[in-house]
C-alpha positions in Angstrom: 24.2 7.3 91.1 27.9 8.1 91.6 28.5 11.1 94.0 29.5 14.0 91.8 33.1 15.4 91.7 35.1 18.3 90.3 38.1 18.5 88.0 40.1 20.9 85.9 41.9 21.1 82.5 45.6 21.4 82.7 48.4 21.7 80.1 51.7 20.6 81.6 53.4 21.2 78.3 52.7 24.9 78.8 54.7 25.1 82.2 58.1 24.2 83.5 58.1 20.7 85.1 59.3 22.4 88.2 55.7 23.7 88.7 53.9 20.3 88.1 54.1 18.9 91.6 53.0 22.2 93.2 50.2 22.4 90.8 49.1 18.9 91.4 49.2 19.3 95.1 47.1 22.5 95.0 44.5 20.8 92.8 44.3 18.0 95.3 44.2 20.2 98.4 41.5 22.2 96.7 39.3 19.1 96.5 39.6 18.3 92.8 39.5 14.7 91.6 40.1 14.5 87.9 42.5 16.4 85.5 42.1 16.4 81.6 45.4 16.6 79.8 47.1 16.0 76.5 44.4 17.0 74.0 46.5 19.7 72.2 50.0 18.2 72.8 50.9 16.2 69.6 53.8 18.4 68.6 55.4 17.7 72.0 54.6 14.0 71.9 55.9 13.6 68.3 58.1 16.5 67.5 59.0 15.0 64.1 57.4 12.0 62.2 58.1 8.8 64.1 60.3 10.5 66.7 58.6 10.4 70.1 59.1 12.1 73.4 57.0 10.3 76.0 59.2 11.1 79.0 57.6 14.5 79.8 54.0 12.9 79.5 55.0 10.0 81.7 56.4 12.4 84.2 53.2 14.7 84.1 51.0 11.7 84.7 53.0 10.2 87.4 53.2 13.7 89.1 49.4 14.1 88.9 48.8 10.6 90.1 51.1 11.1 93.2 48.9 13.8 94.3 45.8 11.4 94.1 44.3 12.8 90.8 42.7 10.8 88.2 43.4 11.5 84.6 41.4 11.9 81.5 43.9 11.6 78.6 43.0 13.4 75.4 44.0 12.2 72.0 45.7 15.2 70.4 44.1 14.9 67.0 42.4 18.3 67.0 45.8 20.0 66.6 47.9 18.1 64.0 51.5 19.4 64.1 53.1 21.4 61.2 55.0 18.5 59.8 51.8 16.6 59.3 50.7 19.1 56.7 54.0 18.6 55.0 53.3 14.8 54.9 49.6 15.3 53.8 49.4 18.7 52.0 45.8 17.9 50.9 44.6 17.1 54.4 43.1 20.6 55.0 39.4 21.2 55.0 38.2 23.7 52.3 35.4 26.2 53.1 32.3 26.8 51.0 34.1 29.3 48.8 36.9 26.8 48.1 39.5 28.3 50.4 41.6 26.2 52.6 41.2 26.1 56.5 44.9 26.5 57.1 47.5 25.8 59.7 48.1 28.3 62.5 45.3 27.6 65.0 43.5 24.3 65.4 41.0 21.9 63.8 42.7 22.2 60.5 41.9 18.8 59.0 39.1 17.4 56.8 37.3 14.5 58.2 37.2 12.8 54.8 41.0 12.6 54.4 41.9 8.9 54.8 45.6 9.7 55.3 44.9 12.0 58.3 42.3 9.5 59.8 45.1 6.8 59.7 47.5 9.2 61.3 44.9 9.8 64.0 44.4 6.1 64.5 48.1 5.6 64.8 48.7 8.2 67.5 45.6 7.0 69.4 46.8 3.5 69.3 50.3 4.4 70.5 48.9 6.3 73.4 46.5 3.5 74.4 49.3 0.9 74.2 51.5 3.1 76.4 48.9 4.2 79.1 46.0 1.7 79.2 47.4 -0.2 82.0 48.0 2.9 84.2 45.4 2.7 87.0 45.3 6.6 87.1 43.8 6.8 83.7 40.2 7.3 84.5 39.2 7.9 80.8 40.0 8.9 77.3 38.7 12.1 75.5 38.7 11.5 71.8 39.8 14.6 69.9 38.3 18.0 71.0 35.1 19.8 70.2 34.1 18.3 67.0 32.4 21.0 64.7 33.8 23.9 66.6 34.9 26.8 64.2 32.6 25.4 61.4 34.8 22.5 60.7 32.3 19.7 59.8 31.5 20.7 56.3 34.5 20.5 54.0 34.5 21.0 50.3 37.8 19.5 49.6 38.8 17.0 46.9 38.9 14.3 49.5 35.3 15.2 50.6 34.1 15.2 47.1 35.6 11.8 46.4 34.3 10.3 49.6 30.8 11.9 49.0 30.6 10.2 45.5 31.4 6.9 47.2 28.7 7.5 49.9 26.1 8.3 47.3 26.9 5.2 45.2 26.5 3.1 48.3 23.2 4.8 49.4 21.5 4.9 46.0 23.1 2.0 44.2 22.3 3.5 40.7 22.5 7.0 39.3 18.9 6.7 38.0 17.8 6.2 41.7 19.7 9.2 42.9 18.3 11.4 40.0 14.7 10.3 41.0 15.3 10.7 44.7 16.7 14.3 44.3 14.2 15.3 41.6 17.0 16.2 39.3 14.6 16.5 36.3 14.1 20.1 37.8 16.3 22.5 36.0 18.0 19.7 34.0 20.1 18.7 36.9 20.4 15.0 36.0 23.6 13.1 36.2 24.9 10.2 34.2 27.3 8.8 36.8 28.3 9.3 40.4 31.7 10.6 39.4 30.0 13.7 37.9 28.2 14.6 41.2 29.9 17.5 42.8 29.6 19.3 46.2 26.7 21.7 46.7 28.8 24.8 46.7 29.6 27.6 44.3 26.3 27.2 42.5 24.8 30.2 40.7 21.8 30.1 43.0 20.4 27.8 45.6 21.5 24.2 45.3 19.1 21.5 45.1 17.9 21.0 48.8 18.0 17.1 48.5 21.6 17.4 47.3 22.5 19.7 50.2 20.8 17.6 52.7 22.5 14.4 51.6 25.8 16.3 51.9 24.9 17.2 55.4 24.0 13.5 56.2 27.3 12.4 54.6 29.4 15.1 56.5 27.8 13.9 59.7 28.6 10.2 58.9 32.3 11.3 58.2 32.6 12.7 61.7 31.3 9.5 63.1 33.4 7.3 61.1 36.5 9.3 62.1 35.6 9.2 65.8 34.8 5.4 65.6 38.3 4.7 64.1 39.9 6.2 67.2 37.4 4.6 69.6 38.2 1.2 68.2 41.8 1.7 68.4 41.7 2.7 72.1 39.2 -0.1 73.0 41.6 -2.7 71.7 43.9 -1.9 74.6 41.8 0.0 77.3 38.6 -0.6 79.2 38.5 3.0 80.6 35.5 5.1 79.4 35.6 7.0 76.1 34.4 10.6 76.1 34.1 13.4 73.7 33.4 17.1 74.7 30.6 18.4 72.5 30.0 22.2 72.2 27.0 24.4 72.8 24.6 24.8 69.8 26.9 22.8 67.4 24.4 20.7 65.4 26.5 19.9 62.2 26.6 16.2 63.1 24.5 13.7 64.8 25.5 13.6 68.3 23.3 10.7 69.3 24.9 8.6 66.7 28.4 9.5 67.5 27.8 8.6 71.2 27.1 5.0 70.2 30.8 4.7 70.2 31.4 6.4 73.5 30.7 5.7 77.3 30.3 9.2 78.5 29.0 12.4 76.7 30.4 15.7 77.9 30.0 19.2 76.8 32.0 22.6 77.2 29.8 25.2 79.0 30.5 28.8 78.5 27.4 30.6 79.6 28.5 34.1 79.0 30.1 33.6 75.7 27.2 31.5 74.4 24.8 34.3 75.6 26.2 36.8 72.9 27.6 34.1 70.5 24.7 31.7 70.0 21.9 31.7 72.5 19.7 33.8 70.2 18.8 36.1 73.1 17.5 39.6 72.0 19.4 42.7 73.1 17.2 43.4 76.2 17.7 39.7 77.4 21.5 39.9 76.7 21.8 43.0 79.0 19.6 41.4 81.7 21.8 38.3 81.8 25.1 39.6 80.5 26.9 38.3 83.7 24.7 35.2 84.3 23.9 33.6 81.0 20.7 32.8 79.4 18.7 30.9 82.2 17.7 27.9 79.9 20.6 27.6 77.5 22.9 25.6 79.8 20.0 23.5 81.2 19.0 22.5 77.6 22.4 21.2 76.8 22.6 19.4 80.2 19.4 17.6 79.4 20.5 17.1 75.7 23.9 15.5 76.5 22.3 13.4 79.4 20.2 11.9 76.5 23.2 11.7 74.1 25.1 9.9 76.9 22.4 7.6 77.8 22.5 8.9 81.3 26.3 9.4 81.8 27.5 12.9 81.0 30.0 15.6 82.3 30.7 19.2 81.8 34.3 18.8 80.5 35.0 22.6 80.4 33.1 25.0 82.6 33.7 28.7 82.3 35.4 30.1 85.5 35.7 33.8 84.6 35.9 36.1 81.5 36.5 34.2 78.2 38.4 35.6 75.2 36.3 34.7 72.2 32.8 36.4 72.5 31.9 39.8 71.1 32.1 41.1 74.6 33.6 39.3 77.6 32.3 40.4 81.1 33.1 38.7 84.3 30.6 36.4 85.8 28.4 37.8 88.6 29.8 36.6 92.0 28.1 33.3 92.7 27.4 32.3 89.1 30.1 29.8 88.7 28.9 28.1 91.8 25.4 28.2 90.4 26.4 26.8 87.0 28.3 23.9 88.7 25.2 23.0 90.9 22.9 23.3 88.0 24.9 20.7 86.1 24.8 18.4 89.1 21.2 19.0 89.5 20.8 17.6 85.9 22.8 14.4 86.9 26.2 15.4 85.8 28.9 13.1 87.0 31.6 15.7 87.0 32.2 19.4 86.4 35.8 20.3 85.2 36.8 24.0 85.2 38.7 25.3 82.2 41.5 25.8 83.0 43.8 25.5 85.9 45.9 28.5 85.2 45.4 31.4 82.7 48.0 31.2 79.9 50.1 34.3 79.4 50.6 33.5 75.6 48.9 32.7 72.4 45.2 32.8 71.4 43.6 32.0 74.7 45.8 34.3 77.0 42.7 36.5 77.8 40.7 33.4 79.0 40.5 33.3 82.8 41.4 30.1 84.9 41.2 29.1 88.4 44.6 30.7 88.9 45.9 34.0 87.4 49.0 33.8 85.2 51.0 34.7 88.3 49.6 31.6 90.0 47.6 33.5 92.5 43.9 32.4 92.9 41.5 34.0 90.5 38.3 35.5 92.0 36.4 32.3 91.3 38.5 30.1 93.6 36.3 31.0 96.7 33.2 29.7 94.8 35.0 26.4 94.0 36.0 26.0 97.6 32.4 26.6 98.6 31.3 23.9 96.1 33.8 21.4 97.4 32.6 21.9 101.0 28.9 21.5 99.9 29.6 18.4 97.9 31.1 16.8 101.1 27.8 17.3 102.8 25.0 16.9 100.3 25.3 13.1 99.6 24.2 11.4 96.4 21.9 13.2 94.0 19.5 10.5 92.9 18.1 10.7 89.4 14.4 11.0 88.8 12.4 10.4 85.6 11.2 13.7 84.0 7.4 13.9 83.2 8.1 15.5 79.8 10.2 14.5 76.8 11.3 16.5 73.9 12.4 14.9 70.6 15.5 16.6 69.1 16.6 15.8 65.7 19.9 16.8 64.1 18.7 16.1 60.7 16.0 18.6 61.0 18.5 21.2 62.0 20.2 20.6 58.6 16.9 20.6 56.8 15.7 24.0 57.9 19.2 25.5 57.6 19.1 24.2 54.0 15.6 25.5 53.2 14.4 27.7 56.0 11.5 29.3 54.0 11.9 32.3 56.2 14.9 34.1 57.6 13.9 33.6 61.1 13.0 29.9 61.2 15.6 28.2 63.2 15.1 24.6 64.4 17.3 25.0 67.5 15.6 28.2 68.6 12.2 26.6 68.2 13.3 23.8 70.5 14.8 26.1 73.1 11.6 28.4 73.1 9.4 25.3 73.9 11.9 24.1 76.5 12.0 27.5 78.0 8.2 27.4 78.4 8.5 23.9 80.2 11.2 25.3 82.5 9.1 28.4 83.3 6.4 25.9 84.5 8.8 24.4 86.9 9.3 21.1 85.0 12.2 18.7 84.4 12.7 17.6 80.8 14.3 14.8 79.0 15.6 15.3 75.6 15.5 12.2 73.5 16.5 11.0 69.9 13.9 10.6 67.2 14.5 6.9 67.1 13.1 6.4 70.5 11.0 3.2 70.5 9.0 3.7 73.7 7.5 6.7 75.3 5.7 5.1 78.3 8.1 6.7 80.9 6.5 10.1 80.1 3.2 11.9 80.5 3.8 14.4 77.8 5.8 14.3 74.5 6.7 17.2 72.3 7.8 16.7 68.6 8.3 20.0 67.0 9.9 20.8 63.6 10.7 17.2 62.8 11.6 17.0 59.1 10.3 13.5 58.5 8.7 10.8 60.4 10.4 7.4 61.1 8.5 4.3 61.6 9.9 3.7 65.1 8.7 7.0 66.4 5.4 6.8 64.7 4.8 3.3 66.4 5.8 4.8 69.8 3.4 7.7 69.4 0.6 5.3 68.3 0.9 3.2 71.4 1.5 6.1 73.9 -1.4 7.1 76.1 0.0 10.4 77.2 -0.4 13.8 75.6 1.5 14.3 72.3 2.2 17.8 70.9 3.4 17.8 67.2 4.5 20.8 65.1 5.0 23.2 63.6 6.6 22.0 60.4 6.7 18.3 61.5 6.3 15.7 58.9 6.6 18.4 56.1 9.2 16.5 54.1 10.1 13.0 53.1 13.5 11.6 53.8 14.5 12.7 50.2 13.3 16.2 50.8 10.0 16.1 49.0 6.6 17.4 50.2 4.6 14.2 51.2 1.9 13.4 48.7 -0.5 13.2 51.7 0.6 16.7 52.8 2.0 17.5 56.2 1.9 16.7 59.0 1.3 13.2 57.6 0.4 11.9 61.2 -1.8 8.9 61.3 -4.6 9.4 63.8 -4.9 13.3 63.1 -7.1 14.3 60.2 -5.3 17.5 59.4 -3.5 18.8 56.4 -1.2 21.8 55.8 -2.6 23.6 52.8 0.1 26.2 52.6 2.6 28.0 55.0 3.5 31.6 55.8 6.8 32.8 57.2 6.2 35.9 59.2 8.5 38.9 59.3 9.3 40.9 62.4 6.2 43.0 63.0 4.0 40.7 61.3 3.1 38.6 64.1 -0.5 37.1 64.3 -2.3 37.6 67.7 -4.2 34.7 69.2 -7.7 34.6 70.8 -6.2 33.1 73.9 -3.4 35.8 74.4 0.0 36.1 72.9 0.8 35.6 69.3 2.4 33.4 66.7 5.7 34.5 65.1 8.1 33.4 62.4 5.8 30.6 61.1 2.1 30.0 60.5 0.5 27.1 58.6 -3.0 27.1 57.0 -4.8 24.0 58.2 -7.5 21.9 56.6 -9.1 19.9 59.4 -12.2 18.6 60.9 -10.9 17.9 64.4 -11.3 19.9 67.5 -9.8 23.4 67.3 -8.3 24.6 70.6 -6.7 27.8 69.5 -7.3 30.2 66.7 -5.9 33.6 65.5 -7.5 36.7 66.7 -8.5 38.1 63.4 -11.4 37.7 60.9 -10.0 34.6 59.5 -9.9 32.9 62.9 -7.3 30.5 61.6 -6.8 27.2 63.5 -3.5 27.1 65.3 -3.8 24.4 67.8 -6.0 21.3 66.9 -6.5 17.9 68.7 -7.9 14.5 68.3 -8.0 12.5 71.5 -4.3 12.7 72.9 -2.8 14.0 69.6 -2.2 17.7 69.3 -0.9 19.7 66.3 0.6 23.2 66.7 0.4 25.1 63.3 2.5 28.0 64.4 5.5 29.2 66.4 4.1 30.7 69.7 5.8 33.6 71.5 6.7 33.0 75.2 3.3 34.1 76.5 1.5 31.9 74.2 3.8 28.9 74.7 3.5 29.2 78.4 -0.3 29.1 78.3 -0.7 26.3 75.9 2.0 24.2 77.5 0.3 24.8 80.8 -3.0 23.6 79.4 -1.5 20.5 77.9 0.4 19.7 81.1 -2.9 19.9 83.0 -4.5 17.4 80.5 -1.5 15.2 81.1 -2.0 15.3 84.9 1.2 17.1 85.3 1.5 19.6 88.3 3.1 22.9 87.2 4.2 25.9 89.1 4.9 29.1 87.1 8.4 30.3 88.1 9.3 34.0 88.7 11.4 35.5 85.8 14.9 34.2 86.0 14.2 31.6 88.6 14.3 27.9 87.7 14.0 24.7 89.5 15.2 21.1 89.0 13.8 18.2 90.8 15.6 15.0 91.4 14.6 11.8 93.4 16.5 13.1 96.4 16.5 16.9 96.1 14.7 20.0 94.8 17.2 22.7 93.5 16.3 26.4 92.9 18.5 28.7 90.8 18.2 32.5 90.7 19.7 33.7 87.3 18.8 37.3 88.2 21.2 40.0 89.3 18.9 40.8 92.2 17.1 38.9 95.0 14.1 36.8 94.1 11.6 34.8 96.1 9.8 31.5 95.3 7.8 29.2 97.4 9.0 30.9 100.7 12.6 30.7 99.8 14.7 34.0 99.4 17.2 33.6 96.8 20.1 36.2 96.7 21.4 37.3 93.3 23.0 34.4 91.5 21.8 32.3 94.5 21.3 28.5 94.7 19.0 26.6 97.2 18.2 22.9 97.7 16.3 20.9 99.9 16.2 17.2 100.6 13.0 15.3 99.5 
């Protein structure tokens, strides 16, 4: 593995060129290696259509390079300039209510608009032609944060026309579409593809098969858009292609988009995400308000390591208070260092802090950087200096195979958002709950795509909430000798959003059928005989296989059943029950576990064991005293 390194995000267009050399030298003196620039600079590169000003960007690149810094150059397509809208007035995305996502901030384009896609290819091509031969260009970031601000789903005219073409290609005949969607229900049958609209503005719930195909289509449009830029850059450059994904953005298939990339990255904002999207309850939010949820960052580290096929970065790391969450506290002293080392423990190649200097203007002026607006060091700077010193001494962090794999499926996210069958059923939250249980047992985890064709590297595999089976995964499970945990809700639909005739979970080798399901409201949890309870979701099983867990009521309803190495979980366990069941299954898989103290987590690589204390107080584990926000590692 490459020795990990640090970087930052810089916006030379925001500052006088007189500052650039000083900034670059300070970055280099600090020990940073790479700088990301350019991803929002289209209006300065091309102030008017066809009129270019490359001189300032040439100078910025040369200045950073003179200080020994490598550059990740972003294509500026997330922020088309105002003249672009005059050229393509129909390029804006439309929200579900038919209102335009207008100019005045960013991400104001529809992925289905062919004219804007061509403009994006044009600017990417021009940048690649100009800078591909520059040895200081380490890599290319394509666009910025696809899906941020709910911008994947567009209900524009361009999207409708593209969706109709997509459906015609997928189904070939309108009769086949009507059959696949079950359009005989409520007389929803169509006589041609041109009459198929988008699944918004309906009187009540739209056909879930229609909605789910629209979600598939929308994901494909993001992939198509990204591929167009990737192809344009690859025609001129051999430098790695990167995109910076976001936390808990599931509106498109990240695994598939990454097939056109070399490195996956994500933007980590632990405190913003704690309140904005982690799903933590009020008590947990208060306990971790200055540290972040202990498993949310790690989950994404493992997800994007899988998405990037082993190569991944943190492209933006929160360095202080942000500006966009409901409340924006400062990180507890030590946490930025902890977040950085946790990324490296999960095999990140690089961590880049957002941003170099806090901007004194516009939407992000309250977002902290490594420097204050007056160019004095922000409080985080001492932690960055400490990380730089530690990186010089730790050596390489060698990767190790995890004993457990979890299958993560973006299509299942869309399915259960389309038809949750209960307000609290959330695919991402289910995955995070099971992942948290594994982390509390001290385990390292790999997150893999549902198309995985071999599981032999693992001892224990979890497939939870998977909408429908694909033959590749089924074959991998059939040939796998380790422990498999399936459920809840897995295999409950076909690809066309129908209940399978055989009834779920439709898993060969497990004589088990779901007769009916219940979604459980808060306060309606069902206790378990072994301790803890099931919440949110419970399935009534018909089975003659071994029952390992039942509800603790007069019905004694089966909840966990098994046949040899196959296990099916028919409910959503709370943290106590998940920890107990996962521990038992790990024992069956011959995996050693070590229950971690609350708020303490570990990550083992081939060369090091890391301990992280997410608590705001001192904790102890295995003879190691961890201060608040403390990090400890030992060489193996």
